[in-house]
N, C-alpha and C positions, 0 to 999 in steps of 0.2 A: 280297672283297679289302680294301675300305676298313675293314670291321669288324675284320679281322685286324690291319691296320696300327694302328688306334686302340687295340685291346687291347694290342698290343705296346708302343705309346707309353705307355699307362697303366701297364704293368708297369715300364718303365724309369723313369718319373717316380716311381713308388712306391718302387722300389729306391733311387734316388738320394736321395729324402727320408729313407728309413730309414737310409742311410749318412751323413746329415748334409751332403750336397752338393747336395741338390735345392733347389727354389724356396723352401721354408720356411727353409732354412739361410741363404739370401741375405738374408732380412728381418732387421732388427735385433731382437735379443732384449732390448734395453734402450732406455731413453728418453734418458738423458743420461750424461755422463762427469764424474767428479770426480777430479782428481789431487791426492793429499795428499803433502806433503813434511814430514817430521818431523826436527828438528835439536835439538842441545843449545843451550840459551839462551846460554851464555857463549862457547863455541867456535864455534858456528854449523855444526859438523860434523854430517852425517846420523847418526842412531842407529837401531838395530834396535828395533822396538816390537811390542807385542801390542795389537790393537784389537778391541774388541767393538762390533759394529754392530747396531742394532735398528731395526725399522720403526716406523711410527706406532702399531701395536698392541702394541709392546713385545716382539715376537718376533725372535729372532736372524735376521740376513740372511746367507745363505750365498753367498759370492762367490768365484769363481775368478779369480785374477789372476796374471799372469806373474811368476815369482820370489818369490811369496808362498806361505805354508803356510796352508791353510784347515782348521780343526778345528771341533769342536763349538761353534759360535756365536762363534768368534773367528778373526782373521786375524793372522798374524805376517809382517812384512815388514821389509826393511832400508832404512829412510830414505825410500823413495818407493814409492807404489802408485797405479795408476789403477783406479778402481772404475767399472764399467759397471752402472748401476742403473735400475730402473723409476721412473717418475714417483712422487713422494711425499715425505713427511717422514721424516727419519732422525735418530736419536740415536747418539752414539758415546762410547766411553771408551777413552783411549789410555794405556798404561803401559809403562815400560821398567825393570821390576824395582823393588826396594825403594829404590834410591838416587835415583830421580826422583819428583817429584810427579806424580800421575795427573791427566790433563786430560780433561774431558768437554765435550760440546757438541752442537750439532744443525745440520742443514742441510736444504735442500729441493732436490730434483731436479725440474726442469721438462723438458718435451719439448725435445730438441735442445740441451740444456745441455752446455757444455764449460767447466769451471772448474778453477782451481788454487788450493789452499789450503795455506798454510805454517803449521805449528804448531811452537812451541818448547816444550821441556820443561825445567823448572828442576831441576837436580841439588841436592839438599839435604844429601847426604853422599857422600863418596868413601871407601868402605871400604878400598880398596887402599892409599890414602895413610896410613890408620890401622893398616895391617898385617893386615887381615882379608880372607879370601878365601871366596867362596861355593861351596857344592857341593850337588848333588842326588843322593842315593843311591837314589831310587825312580824310575827312568827307564823309561818305557813308550812311547817314540817310535822311529821309524825312524832308523837310524844316519845316513842322509844328511840328515835334518832337524835333527839335534842342533846343529850349529854355529850356525845362525840362531836356533833356539829358546833356546839357552843365552845368546847375546848379548842377546836381547830380555828375558830374565828376569834378567839380571845374574848368571849362574852361570858360575863359572870351571872347575869340575871336575864330571864325571859319569862313572860307570863304563861301560865297554864290555862287561863281563861282570857278570851278576847271578846271585844264587842265590835262586830263587823259593821263598817259603814258602806252601804250600797246606795249610790246615787243620792247622797246627802241625807239618807235616813239610817239611823242606827237600828241594827237588827238585834235580836236577842243575844245574850251572852252564850258562848259555846266554848267547849274545850278546844285548846289549840290543837290542830291536827298535825 
């Protein structure tokens, strides 16, 4: 009887762990938190940015954060992000399209760290004031991600329909993904 009960308990614990609600899910999967706030230097208003984050070995760090878009080695967010990271040294590069100067830097995460860092980006040209508008005609992103990705890249226009060219042959029009 006891053996059956323990086997059943083991099965339930294994199932809960597999579903991400068991004892392992309760343990922190990170050592510290860093909140980053990025704003325009002159206005002080938050701006959408693209951030590349590398570990001490120079490898991209993949982070999932609420409200952010994580892609191949970079994160796009709108003004503020909280990163939950393992202990170690990190390097970053933050950009907001071609109108802003790129910022790079580094930080260290210690166990139980909770810190906030404010970063300002200097705008060196305002293309709209000079009558120029930016567009991207080669879009390969999900439609719901486009508004944030466009703001972070300084892009004003992107097509919702594209005609794909595969080996010199135009394919049917399709919605941009």
